Residue frames relative to the residue before (quaternion, step in Angstrom):
aa qw qx qy qz dx dy dz
M 1.0000 0.0000 0.0000 0.0000 0.00 0.00 0.00
K 0.3534 -0.7562 0.5222 0.1750 3.49 -0.87 1.05
T 0.2907 -0.7446 0.5694 0.1919 3.61 -0.98 0.88
L 0.5399 -0.6333 0.4596 0.3102 3.53 -1.23 0.55
S 0.4441 -0.6523 0.5423 0.2885 3.59 -1.04 0.67
T 0.6567 -0.4848 0.3978 0.4188 3.57 -1.27 0.32
I 0.6560 0.5124 -0.3345 0.4418 3.61 0.89 -0.77
E 0.6321 0.5219 -0.3176 0.4766 3.58 1.03 -0.91
K 0.6691 0.4995 -0.3113 0.4536 3.62 0.89 -0.93
N 0.6364 0.5174 -0.3380 0.4615 3.62 1.04 -0.74
K 0.6412 0.5285 -0.3232 0.4528 3.53 1.04 -0.75
I 0.6657 0.4758 -0.2986 0.4913 3.57 1.01 -0.80
D 0.5975 0.5462 -0.3436 0.4760 3.62 1.07 -0.68
N 0.6636 0.5159 -0.2857 0.4602 3.53 0.92 -0.94
A 0.6334 0.5309 -0.3123 0.4684 3.52 1.04 -0.87
V 0.6528 0.5151 -0.3111 0.4601 3.57 0.97 -0.97
I 0.6597 0.5264 -0.3173 0.4325 3.56 0.98 -0.98
V 0.6504 0.5204 -0.3024 0.4634 3.53 1.04 -0.96
F 0.6574 0.5090 -0.3149 0.4577 3.49 0.92 -0.92
F 0.6651 0.5092 -0.3044 0.4535 3.62 0.96 -0.91
S 0.7031 0.4803 -0.2743 0.4469 3.57 0.91 -0.92
N 0.6605 0.4863 -0.3015 0.4862 3.55 1.22 -0.51
T 0.8128 0.3015 -0.1209 0.4836 3.56 0.93 -0.86
N 0.2584 -0.7792 0.4972 0.2809 3.51 1.37 -0.53
N 0.2357 0.7963 -0.5082 0.2282 3.54 1.19 0.76
E 0.4030 -0.7493 0.4841 0.2040 3.53 -0.64 1.14
Q 0.5991 0.5749 -0.3553 0.4293 3.55 1.16 -0.51
A 0.6072 0.5365 -0.3417 0.4762 3.55 1.14 -0.54
F 0.6671 0.4763 -0.2976 0.4894 3.52 1.02 -0.83
S 0.5951 0.5786 -0.3214 0.4558 3.54 1.09 -0.75
S 0.6388 0.5314 -0.2919 0.4737 3.51 1.01 -0.90
I 0.6530 0.4744 -0.3147 0.4995 3.65 0.96 -0.80
Y 0.6480 0.5197 -0.3418 0.4396 3.56 0.87 -0.95
K 0.6860 0.5017 -0.2990 0.4339 3.61 0.84 -0.90
N 0.6878 0.5067 -0.2634 0.4481 3.49 1.08 -0.83
Y 0.8204 0.2971 -0.1140 0.4750 3.50 1.01 -0.80
Y 0.4351 0.7158 -0.4710 0.2767 3.66 1.16 -0.25
Q 0.7107 0.4808 -0.2738 0.4345 3.59 0.66 -1.10
K 0.6359 0.5227 -0.3230 0.4671 3.61 1.06 -0.74
V 0.6904 0.4692 -0.2864 0.4703 3.53 0.86 -0.97
Y 0.6480 0.5216 -0.3304 0.4460 3.55 1.02 -0.81
A 0.6318 0.5236 -0.3307 0.4662 3.62 0.99 -0.79
F 0.6264 0.5270 -0.3323 0.4684 3.58 0.98 -0.80
V 0.6933 0.4986 -0.2739 0.4423 3.57 0.81 -1.05
I 0.6937 0.4706 -0.2971 0.4572 3.56 0.84 -1.00
S 0.5952 0.5484 -0.3740 0.4529 3.62 1.10 -0.45
K 0.6838 0.4558 -0.2889 0.4911 3.60 1.13 -0.50
V 0.8006 0.3521 -0.1714 0.4537 3.60 0.67 -1.10
K 0.2540 -0.8214 0.4729 0.1926 3.62 1.19 -0.49
S 0.6206 0.4797 -0.3398 0.5189 3.55 1.14 0.59
I 0.4328 -0.7068 0.4818 0.2846 3.63 -0.68 0.99
V 0.6858 0.4970 -0.2988 0.4397 3.58 0.78 -1.07
T 0.6778 0.4905 -0.2930 0.4628 3.57 0.87 -1.05
A 0.6327 0.5356 -0.3221 0.4573 3.60 1.03 -0.86
Q 0.6586 0.4938 -0.3200 0.4690 3.60 0.94 -0.86
D 0.6391 0.5199 -0.3309 0.4602 3.61 0.97 -0.84
I 0.6846 0.4809 -0.2964 0.4606 3.61 0.79 -0.97
T 0.6503 0.5157 -0.3266 0.4522 3.58 0.94 -0.84
Q 0.6241 0.5405 -0.3137 0.4689 3.51 1.00 -0.82
E 0.6870 0.4909 -0.2748 0.4600 3.52 0.89 -1.02
C 0.5762 0.5798 -0.3554 0.4534 3.53 1.16 -0.72
F 0.7092 0.4378 -0.2651 0.4848 3.62 0.83 -0.98
I 0.5967 0.5375 -0.3731 0.4647 3.62 1.02 -0.49
K 0.6537 0.4917 -0.3009 0.4903 3.58 0.97 -0.88
A 0.6428 0.5139 -0.3248 0.4660 3.59 0.87 -0.92
H 0.6604 0.5105 -0.3217 0.4468 3.63 0.94 -0.78
Q 0.6266 0.5466 -0.3143 0.4581 3.53 1.11 -0.86
Y 0.7879 0.3605 -0.1647 0.4713 3.61 0.86 -0.99
F 0.4138 0.7099 -0.4885 0.2937 3.72 1.13 -0.09
S 0.6873 0.5121 -0.3199 0.4039 3.62 0.83 -0.76
T 0.6836 0.4557 -0.3131 0.4764 3.58 1.25 -0.29
I 0.5697 0.5995 -0.3819 0.4125 3.61 1.24 -0.08
K 0.2180 -0.7700 0.5816 0.1461 3.59 -0.89 0.83
Q 0.7793 -0.1594 0.1019 0.5973 3.57 0.93 -0.76
L 0.1636 -0.7605 0.6227 0.0838 3.59 -1.13 0.69
S 0.4386 -0.6500 0.5231 0.3339 3.54 -1.15 0.50
S 0.7917 -0.0636 0.0271 0.6070 3.61 1.18 -0.55
L 0.4056 -0.7211 0.5181 0.2171 3.49 -0.74 1.19
K 0.6125 0.5551 -0.3432 0.4460 3.55 1.00 -0.81
S 0.6482 0.5238 -0.3025 0.4625 3.63 0.89 -0.85
W 0.6516 0.5258 -0.2983 0.4582 3.49 1.03 -0.95
L 0.6682 0.4898 -0.2811 0.4843 3.54 0.90 -1.03
F 0.6510 0.4978 -0.3142 0.4793 3.67 0.94 -0.79
S 0.6486 0.5072 -0.3327 0.4598 3.59 1.02 -0.72
I 0.6090 0.5060 -0.3506 0.5002 3.67 1.07 -0.59
A 0.6783 0.4819 -0.3098 0.4601 3.54 0.82 -0.98
N 0.6384 0.5201 -0.3462 0.4496 3.63 0.87 -0.77
N 0.6419 0.5221 -0.3145 0.4654 3.63 0.97 -0.83
L 0.6625 0.5023 -0.3120 0.4597 3.51 0.99 -0.85
C 0.5978 0.5508 -0.3371 0.4751 3.61 1.11 -0.81
L 0.6658 0.5166 -0.3007 0.4465 3.57 0.87 -1.04
N 0.6415 0.5041 -0.3129 0.4862 3.57 1.03 -0.84
Y 0.6196 0.5521 -0.3290 0.4505 3.58 0.95 -0.83
F 0.6917 0.4678 -0.2813 0.4729 3.59 0.86 -1.03
K 0.6019 0.5565 -0.3407 0.4604 3.63 1.08 -0.71
K 0.6754 0.5007 -0.2804 0.4631 3.52 0.96 -0.96
V 0.6450 0.5029 -0.3162 0.4807 3.58 1.02 -0.87
K 0.6614 0.5023 -0.3159 0.4587 3.56 0.87 -0.90
Q 0.6187 0.5452 -0.3218 0.4652 3.64 0.99 -0.84
E 0.6786 0.4866 -0.3009 0.4605 3.57 0.89 -0.94
Q 0.6640 0.4886 -0.3189 0.4676 3.57 0.95 -0.83
K 0.6497 0.5105 -0.3190 0.4643 3.53 0.97 -0.79
S 0.6132 0.5551 -0.3414 0.4464 3.53 1.04 -0.83
V 0.6840 0.4791 -0.3024 0.4596 3.58 0.87 -0.90
K 0.6886 0.4703 -0.2894 0.4699 3.56 0.94 -0.89
S 0.7408 0.4660 -0.2592 0.4086 3.58 0.78 -0.86
G 0.8177 -0.3657 0.1719 0.4101 3.55 1.00 -0.01
N 0.4056 0.6936 -0.5179 0.2935 3.66 1.04 0.10
I 0.6441 0.4828 -0.3074 0.5075 3.55 1.05 -0.84
E 0.6437 0.5132 -0.3406 0.4541 3.55 0.95 -0.87
L 0.6380 0.5083 -0.3377 0.4695 3.68 0.92 -0.76
R 0.6685 0.5060 -0.3096 0.4487 3.60 0.91 -0.78
L 0.7203 0.4234 -0.2406 0.4940 3.44 1.23 -0.66
N 0.3684 0.7169 -0.5092 0.3017 3.54 1.15 0.32
L 0.4005 -0.7900 0.4120 0.2138 3.50 -0.31 1.29
K 0.6138 0.5589 -0.3712 0.4160 3.64 0.97 -0.54
E 0.7917 0.3328 -0.1459 0.4911 3.57 1.02 -0.74
S 0.6137 0.6160 -0.3425 0.3558 3.57 1.18 -0.31
S 0.5407 -0.6031 0.4672 0.3545 3.55 -1.22 0.34
E 0.7023 -0.4812 0.3407 0.3988 3.52 -1.33 0.39
D 0.6314 0.5239 -0.3407 0.4592 3.64 1.01 -0.76
L 0.6568 0.5017 -0.3067 0.4720 3.53 0.95 -0.89
K 0.6035 0.5378 -0.3493 0.4739 3.58 1.00 -0.75
E 0.6664 0.5047 -0.3035 0.4573 3.57 0.78 -1.06
F 0.6548 0.5080 -0.3149 0.4626 3.62 0.92 -0.88
F 0.6388 0.5342 -0.3246 0.4486 3.54 0.96 -0.97
F 0.7075 0.4637 -0.2780 0.4551 3.56 0.83 -0.98
A 0.5894 0.5280 -0.3691 0.4874 3.66 1.15 -0.46
I 0.6524 0.4776 -0.3195 0.4941 3.58 0.93 -0.79
L 0.6285 0.5409 -0.3259 0.4541 3.59 0.91 -0.89
D 0.6749 0.5178 -0.2700 0.4511 3.59 0.88 -1.04
K 0.7061 0.4783 -0.2528 0.4568 3.53 0.95 -0.89
Y 0.8169 0.2883 -0.1368 0.4805 3.59 0.87 -0.93
L 0.4318 0.7054 -0.4577 0.3263 3.66 1.26 -0.04
P 0.6930 0.4810 -0.3247 0.4277 3.68 0.81 -0.72
K 0.6363 0.5539 -0.3202 0.4311 3.56 1.33 -0.26
I 0.6621 0.4507 -0.3222 0.5046 3.64 1.24 -0.01
K 0.7237 -0.4578 0.2978 0.4218 3.54 -1.31 0.28
L 0.6379 -0.5760 0.3650 0.3578 3.55 -1.10 0.76
E 0.6897 0.4914 -0.3045 0.4361 3.56 0.83 -0.89
D 0.6298 0.5076 -0.3142 0.4969 3.59 1.26 -0.63
Q 0.5924 0.5597 -0.3442 0.4663 3.53 1.10 -0.74
Q 0.6916 0.4702 -0.2935 0.4630 3.59 0.79 -0.96
L 0.6226 0.5297 -0.3550 0.4536 3.62 0.98 -0.70
L 0.6884 0.4649 -0.2984 0.4701 3.62 0.81 -0.85
I 0.6191 0.5164 -0.3644 0.4662 3.60 1.03 -0.69
N 0.6593 0.5262 -0.3145 0.4353 3.58 0.88 -0.98
K 0.7160 0.4711 -0.2513 0.4497 3.56 0.89 -0.98
Y 0.8236 0.2930 -0.1141 0.4720 3.59 0.70 -1.14
I 0.7140 0.3943 -0.2820 0.5052 3.63 0.91 -0.58
E 0.7581 0.3410 -0.1974 0.5196 3.57 0.78 -1.04
Q 0.2828 -0.8211 0.4479 0.2124 3.59 1.41 -0.16
K 0.1966 0.7608 -0.5817 0.2100 3.54 0.77 1.03
S 0.5026 -0.6399 0.5019 0.2933 3.49 -1.19 0.75
Y 0.6539 -0.4959 0.4077 0.4003 3.52 -1.38 0.25
E 0.6123 0.5452 -0.3436 0.4580 3.58 1.05 -0.72
E 0.6757 0.4819 -0.3087 0.4646 3.61 0.78 -0.93
L 0.6932 0.4821 -0.2920 0.4492 3.56 0.87 -0.83
S 0.6328 0.5408 -0.3351 0.4414 3.52 1.10 -0.75
A 0.6492 0.4991 -0.2930 0.4935 3.52 1.07 -0.88
Q 0.6490 0.5386 -0.2995 0.4461 3.60 0.92 -0.94
L 0.7817 0.3303 -0.1610 0.5039 3.60 0.80 -1.04
K 0.3199 -0.7598 0.4807 0.2988 3.62 1.34 -0.21
L 0.4365 0.6557 -0.4813 0.3846 3.54 0.81 1.12
S 0.5114 -0.5951 0.4857 0.3852 3.58 -1.13 0.48
H 0.6794 -0.4873 0.3654 0.4092 3.54 -1.29 0.35
S 0.6957 0.4721 -0.2941 0.4546 3.60 0.84 -0.93
A 0.6188 0.5303 -0.3390 0.4701 3.59 1.08 -0.78
L 0.6451 0.5139 -0.3283 0.4604 3.64 0.91 -0.85
K 0.6472 0.5377 -0.3098 0.4428 3.56 0.89 -0.93
M 0.6862 0.4820 -0.2855 0.4640 3.51 0.97 -0.96
R 0.6259 0.5233 -0.3345 0.4718 3.65 1.07 -0.62
I 0.6632 0.4895 -0.3012 0.4794 3.56 1.04 -0.76
K 0.6113 0.5429 -0.3356 0.4680 3.54 1.07 -0.70
R 0.6845 0.5003 -0.2819 0.4490 3.54 0.89 -0.99
A 0.6154 0.5379 -0.3207 0.4786 3.53 1.09 -0.86
K 0.6666 0.4981 -0.2980 0.4676 3.62 0.90 -0.95
E 0.6238 0.5446 -0.3309 0.4525 3.59 1.07 -0.79
Q 0.6166 0.5323 -0.3423 0.4683 3.56 1.05 -0.73
I 0.6586 0.5029 -0.3059 0.4689 3.51 0.95 -0.82
Y 0.6707 0.5064 -0.2959 0.4541 3.57 0.94 -0.91
T 0.6221 0.5494 -0.3249 0.4533 3.51 1.03 -0.79
L 0.6794 0.4710 -0.2787 0.4888 3.54 0.92 -0.93
A 0.7626 0.3945 -0.2224 0.4619 3.58 0.93 -0.87
L 0.4159 0.7540 -0.4503 0.2361 3.64 1.16 -0.29
P 0.6436 0.5121 -0.3637 0.4373 3.71 0.84 -0.72
E 0.6715 0.5025 -0.2820 0.4659 3.47 1.04 -0.96
I 0.6269 0.5293 -0.3147 0.4772 3.57 0.99 -0.80
K 0.6514 0.5040 -0.3181 0.4695 3.60 0.81 -0.85
Q 0.6671 0.4899 -0.3056 0.4707 3.54 0.96 -0.87
E 0.6440 0.5138 -0.3348 0.4575 3.60 0.98 -0.66
L 0.6689 0.5119 -0.2701 0.4663 3.53 1.03 -0.91
S 0.6714 0.5169 -0.3086 0.4322 3.59 1.07 -0.62
Y 0.6114 0.5444 -0.3663 0.4423 3.62 1.17 -0.26
């Protein structure tokens, strides 16, 4: 049995694309889907390392391909085009994941735990986290957080007491809270997932 060369496969793929774009025949698209689904899926899973995510991205890849088939006149390689779509979707996925991680690290939790604007439940949760993880940070940072949040001293009082500028004090408080958040993050994520 003779196997098809890459050039012959590309010609067949182009013929299928032209046929699909001219007739919008779902069997033509189905043929492309059957021939390339496993290859695209293998490519995507090698990047994202998650079965569910890889299935979602692969499915989205074929949805996008289906949407844009009618605009294509000719391709040098259908496989390359599908892999290009899949790669872009993977890059978008990683950007989204990175943004979510950055969002959690950079202060969405901190914003929610802003005592002036938060609900009583959130305050209670904050103080429980503070109570549990405060002993695990440096003594001077512990004292700073106790002065600010438990004794409720103002920035002005603390600036004068510690002989620090207002901005330096805010930065020290922010860093101390970040230490707490870093220690508490696994617990917070677990709480939020329920």
